[in-house]
C-alpha positions, 0 to 999 in steps of 0.5 A: 059071405066071403070078404073081399080082403082080410083087413088084418092082413091087408092093413095090420097097423090100421086094425091095431089102431081100430082095436085100440080105439075100441078098447078106449071106447069100452073103457069110457063108460059108454053103454055097450048096447049104445056103442053097438047101436052106433057102430051098426048105424055107421056101418049101415050108412057106409053100406058095409054088409060085413060090419053089419053082419058082425053086430050082435043078433039083438041089434040086427033085429032092430036094424030095419028100424034104423033107415027111416030118416025120422029117428028123432021121432021114433019112440022105440029108442030112448032120448039117449039112443036118438041123440047118439043115432042123430050124431052118428048119422051127422058125423058119418055123413059129414060131407053132406051134413057138415055135422050141424051145431043143432044136432051137437047141441041136442046130443051134448046134454044127454051125454055130458058127465054121464060117461058117454 
C-alpha cells in the first residue's frame, strides 16, 4: 500500500505533537496492549487503512471482532477492554454520540487510580 502523502513531510510539527502525545501515553501506565486496542478501534472508526496496517499483528487478528457494535456484550474482551472500547467509540464519534455521561461513568471506575 502506498500512502497518499507522507505525514512527516506534510506536517512535521503535527507529527512531533503526535509523537509527544504517544510518549506521554506510554509513560502513563496504560497497558501497551490496551493502548494498541484503543488506537486500532479509533483508526477503524476513522477508516484509516494506513493506521490499521501499522498496528501489531496480534491486534490485527482481533480486528474482525471490533465492528460489532455490541462490544459491551462480547466476552472476548475484559471489562477494562470493553470500557476502553466503548469510550474510544464515543469520543471518536463525538459529533454523533456526544460522549454520553453513562459511558464515562461506566469507564471511570475501571481506570480510576490504576494508571489508566
